[in-house]
C-alpha positions as CSV (number, residue, x, y, z in Angstrom):
1,M,93.8,84.5,107.8
2,E,93.8,87.5,105.4
3,K,92.5,86.8,101.9
4,R,93.5,88.5,98.7
5,R,92.4,88.2,95.1
6,I,93.7,86.3,92.1
7,G,91.2,87.2,89.4
8,S,87.9,86.0,90.7
9,L,89.5,83.8,93.3
10,E,89.9,84.6,96.9
11,V,93.1,83.1,98.4
12,S,94.8,83.1,101.7
13,V,97.9,85.4,101.9
14,V,99.9,82.3,102.8
15,G,99.5,79.3,100.5
16,L,100.9,75.8,100.5
17,G,103.3,74.7,97.9
18,C,102.9,71.0,97.2
19,N,106.2,70.1,95.5
20,N,107.3,67.9,98.5
21,F,104.3,65.6,98.0
22,G,105.3,62.3,96.5
23,W,109.0,63.2,96.6
24,R,110.0,64.0,100.1
25,I,106.8,62.8,101.9
26,D,104.5,59.9,101.2
27,A,100.6,59.9,101.0
28,A,100.2,59.7,104.8
29,G,102.6,62.5,105.3
30,T,100.8,64.6,102.7
31,A,97.5,64.0,104.4
32,K,98.9,65.4,107.7
33,V,100.4,68.5,106.0
34,V,97.1,69.2,104.2
35,D,95.1,68.8,107.4
36,A,97.4,71.2,109.2
37,A,97.1,73.7,106.4
38,L,93.4,73.7,106.5
39,E,93.3,74.0,110.3
40,S,95.7,77.0,110.0
41,G,93.5,78.9,107.6
42,I,95.3,78.2,104.4
43,N,93.0,77.7,101.5
44,F,95.4,78.1,98.5
45,F,97.1,74.9,97.4
46,D,99.6,75.1,94.5
47,T,101.0,72.0,92.7
48,A,102.1,71.0,89.2
49,D,101.7,68.0,87.0
50,I,105.5,67.3,87.0
51,Y,105.9,67.3,90.8
52,A,107.0,63.7,91.6
53,T,105.7,62.8,88.1
54,G,102.1,63.2,89.0
55,K,102.2,61.9,92.5
56,S,101.9,65.4,94.1
57,E,98.6,65.9,92.3
58,E,97.4,62.4,93.2
59,F,98.4,62.7,96.9
60,L,96.9,66.2,97.2
61,G,93.6,65.1,95.7
62,R,93.4,62.1,97.9
63,A,94.2,64.1,101.0
64,L,91.5,66.7,100.3
65,G,88.8,64.2,99.6
66,T,85.4,65.7,100.2
67,R,87.0,69.0,101.3
68,R,87.9,69.9,97.7
69,K,85.4,72.8,97.6
70,Q,86.9,74.4,100.7
71,I,90.1,75.3,98.9
72,V,91.4,77.2,95.8
73,L,93.3,74.5,93.8
74,A,96.1,75.6,91.5
75,T,98.2,73.4,89.3
76,K,100.6,73.9,86.4
77,F,101.4,72.3,83.0
78,G,104.1,72.8,80.3
79,L,107.4,71.6,81.7
80,P,108.3,68.2,80.3
81,F,106.3,65.4,82.0
82,D,108.1,63.0,79.8
83,E,109.6,63.0,76.3
84,R,106.2,63.4,74.6
85,R,104.1,65.4,77.1
86,K,105.4,68.9,77.3
87,G,104.9,72.5,76.1
88,A,101.9,74.7,75.5
89,K,100.4,73.6,72.2
90,P,96.6,73.5,72.2
91,A,96.4,69.7,71.7
92,Y,98.7,69.0,74.6
93,I,97.0,71.5,76.9
94,R,93.7,69.7,76.4
95,Q,95.4,66.4,77.2
96,A,97.3,67.8,80.2
97,V,94.2,69.3,81.9
98,E,92.3,66.0,81.6
99,D,95.3,64.1,83.1
100,S,95.5,66.6,86.0
101,L,91.8,66.5,86.7
102,V,92.0,62.7,87.0
103,R,95.0,62.8,89.3
104,L,93.5,65.5,91.5
105,G,90.1,63.8,91.7
106,T,88.2,66.9,90.7
107,D,86.1,68.2,87.9
108,V,87.5,71.8,87.8
109,I,90.9,73.4,88.4
110,D,90.6,76.9,90.0
111,L,93.9,78.3,88.7
112,Y,95.6,76.6,85.7
113,Q,99.1,77.9,85.1
114,L,101.6,77.6,82.2
115,H,104.7,76.5,84.1
116,T,107.2,78.2,81.7
117,P,107.1,80.0,78.4
118,D,107.0,77.8,75.3
119,A,109.0,79.6,72.5
120,S,107.7,77.0,69.9
121,T,104.1,78.0,70.4
122,P,102.6,81.4,69.8
123,I,101.1,82.7,73.1
124,A,97.8,83.5,71.3
125,E,97.3,79.8,70.5
126,T,98.0,78.9,74.1
127,L,95.5,81.5,75.4
128,E,92.9,80.4,72.9
129,A,93.2,76.8,74.2
130,L,93.0,77.9,77.8
131,D,90.0,80.1,77.0
132,G,88.3,76.9,75.7
133,L,89.0,75.1,79.0
134,V,87.4,78.0,80.9
135,K,84.3,78.0,78.6
136,A,84.1,74.2,79.0
137,G,84.0,74.6,82.9
138,K,87.2,72.7,83.4
139,V,89.2,75.7,84.6
140,R,88.2,78.9,86.4
141,E,91.2,81.2,85.9
142,V,94.5,80.9,84.1
143,G,98.0,82.1,85.1
144,C,101.6,81.8,84.0
145,S,105.0,81.2,85.7
146,N,108.5,82.3,85.0
147,F,107.4,85.0,82.6
148,S,109.3,88.2,81.9
149,V,107.8,91.7,81.6
150,Q,108.0,91.4,77.8
151,Q,106.3,88.0,77.8
152,L,103.5,89.3,80.1
153,R,102.9,92.2,77.7
154,E,102.9,89.9,74.7
155,A,100.3,87.7,76.4
156,E,98.1,90.7,77.3
157,Q,98.3,91.9,73.7
158,A,97.3,88.5,72.4
159,V,94.0,88.3,74.3
160,R,91.0,88.3,72.1
161,S,88.0,90.4,73.1
162,G,86.0,88.6,75.8
163,A,88.6,85.8,76.1
164,V,90.5,84.8,79.3
165,R,93.8,86.5,80.2
166,F,96.5,85.6,82.6
167,V,95.4,86.8,86.1
168,S,98.6,85.7,87.9
169,V,102.3,85.2,87.4
170,Q,104.4,82.9,89.6
171,N,108.1,83.8,89.7
172,Q,110.9,83.2,92.1
173,Y,111.1,86.0,94.7
174,S,112.5,86.3,98.1
175,L,114.8,88.5,100.3
176,M,117.7,86.7,98.6
177,H,116.3,86.9,95.0
178,R,114.7,90.2,94.1
179,E,114.7,90.1,90.3
180,P,110.9,90.7,90.1
181,E,111.5,94.2,91.4
182,S,113.2,95.0,88.1
183,G,109.9,95.3,86.2
184,V,107.6,92.3,86.7
185,L,106.0,93.6,89.9
186,Q,105.5,97.0,88.3
187,E,103.9,95.3,85.3
188,C,101.6,93.3,87.6
189,Q,100.4,96.6,89.2
190,H,99.8,98.2,85.9
191,A,98.0,95.2,84.4
192,G,96.1,94.1,87.5
193,I,97.9,90.7,87.6
194,G,98.4,88.9,90.9
195,F,102.0,88.0,91.8
196,I,102.7,84.6,93.5
197,P,106.3,84.3,94.7
198,Y,107.8,80.8,94.8
199,F,110.9,79.8,96.9
200,P,110.0,82.5,99.4
201,L,112.3,80.9,102.0
202,A,115.2,80.6,99.5
203,N,115.1,76.8,99.6
204,G,115.2,76.9,103.4
205,L,118.0,79.5,103.8
206,L,115.5,81.9,105.4
207,T,114.0,79.4,107.9
208,G,116.6,80.1,110.6
209,K,117.7,76.5,110.9
210,Y,121.0,77.0,109.0
211,K,124.0,78.6,110.7
212,K,127.4,79.6,109.6
213,G,130.0,77.0,110.4
214,S,127.4,74.3,111.2
215,P,126.8,71.2,109.1
216,L,123.7,71.0,106.9
217,P,120.8,69.2,108.8
218,E,120.0,65.7,107.7
219,G,116.8,65.5,105.6
220,S,116.9,69.2,104.7
221,R,116.5,70.6,101.2
222,A,120.1,71.8,101.5
223,K,121.3,68.3,102.2
224,D,119.1,66.9,99.4
225,G,120.9,68.8,96.7
226,F,120.4,72.6,97.0
227,G,123.4,73.2,99.2
228,P,126.4,74.3,97.2
229,K,124.8,77.1,95.3
230,I,122.6,78.6,98.0
231,F,124.1,77.8,101.3
232,T,127.3,79.7,100.9
233,E,129.1,81.5,103.7
234,E,128.1,84.8,102.2
235,N,124.4,83.9,102.1
236,L,124.5,82.5,105.6
237,A,126.0,85.8,106.8
238,I,123.1,87.7,105.1
239,A,120.6,85.4,106.7
240,E,122.2,85.9,110.1
241,K,121.9,89.6,109.9
242,L,118.3,89.4,108.8
243,E,117.6,87.0,111.7
244,Q,119.1,89.5,114.1
245,Y,116.9,92.3,112.7
246,A,113.8,90.0,113.0
247,A,114.7,89.2,116.6
248,S,115.0,92.9,117.4
249,R,111.4,93.2,116.4
250,G,110.3,90.2,118.4
251,H,110.0,87.9,115.4
252,A,111.8,84.9,113.8
253,L,113.6,84.9,110.4
254,L,110.9,82.8,108.8
255,E,108.3,85.4,109.8
256,L,110.4,88.1,108.3
257,A,110.9,86.3,105.0
258,M,107.2,85.6,104.6
259,S,105.8,88.9,105.8
260,W,108.3,90.9,103.8
261,L,106.9,89.3,100.7
262,A,103.3,89.8,101.7
263,A,104.1,93.5,102.1
264,Q,105.2,93.9,98.5
265,P,102.9,95.4,95.8
266,S,100.8,93.0,93.8
267,V,101.7,89.9,95.9
268,S,98.5,87.8,96.2
269,S,99.8,84.8,98.2
270,V,103.1,83.6,99.4
271,I,103.4,79.9,98.8
272,A,105.8,77.8,100.9
273,G,106.3,74.1,100.9
274,A,106.3,71.9,104.0
275,K,107.1,68.4,105.1
276,T,105.5,68.5,108.5
277,P,102.4,69.9,110.1
278,E,104.6,72.0,112.4
279,Q,106.2,73.7,109.3
280,V,102.8,74.5,107.9
281,K,101.6,76.0,111.1
282,A,104.7,78.2,111.4
283,N,104.3,79.4,107.8
284,A,100.7,80.3,108.4
285,A,101.4,82.1,111.6
286,S,104.1,84.2,109.9
287,A,101.5,86.3,108.1
288,D,100.5,87.9,111.4
289,W,103.4,90.3,111.2
290,K,102.3,93.3,109.1
291,I,105.5,94.9,108.0
292,G,105.2,98.7,107.5
293,T,107.1,101.2,105.3
294,Q,109.7,102.1,107.9
295,E,110.5,98.4,108.6
296,L,110.8,97.8,104.8
297,R,113.4,100.6,104.7
298,Q,115.2,99.2,107.7
299,I,115.3,95.7,106.1
300,D,116.8,97.2,102.9
301,Q,119.5,98.9,105.0
302,V,120.3,95.6,106.7
303,L,120.7,93.9,103.2
304,R,122.9,96.8,101.9
305,S,125.1,96.5,105.0
306,V,126.0,92.9,104.2
307,Q,125.8,92.5,100.5
308,P,128.7,93.4,98.3
309,T,128.4,96.6,96.2
């Protein structure tokens, strides 16, 4: 599989989001998904301390076992783990990384990401603490998530000479949610920051398994609470048109959703979750479609034809 850069790290263009681990699949199911990801050429695994209150990290670490060095391991901190453990203050960062290292069963985290901005803590203090983790050998690179253009610029300006800087930003981005195109992607290009889109399949809307007028499948993310907001008749109509375009090019809707993101500037890896080995394999295979400039224009035309002006 194609590899791209996040700072000094080399990651597969399709990554595995691990938010299902410990919540929607157990340890045995996690092991099967991890095995399938490795077999499919995926080397980038992204989790967070809060996923299933630590179980995602635990299950991932256990499933990797002795294969830990074969992958690029990313996790996140900052969202409330409980009433006491949250935010981006230096003392908490030092505690959070130790907790994640234990749960993951490793001595170093390749990409340690601030899950969300912390308005109560100056970004310079957060970066100084993260720099200390890198110098201590506990973390290799640092990134952020859910940051705006202004927040990215403030973080860049706060970096001391010779200290670490954010090498990545992970924000929501998909064919159905294109907000990063309003400035964040351009800032990433300008600053040399890798962009990692999350929810690339719009919580399953772009997998092709949801159809207008049909009930939501049992056990799906839509059925498990994401339905009313995302799986509207309007959005299903958009997905249908995109699926028709993908089919005209000999591809599935899922392939379109993943490969379209991979074709965007500054995107380093498209991370998608999975509950089964089959889903992982389909996600990995989607990267084989290299979408060109003309196809990107055609896809925009399809979206304009079905979205209200």
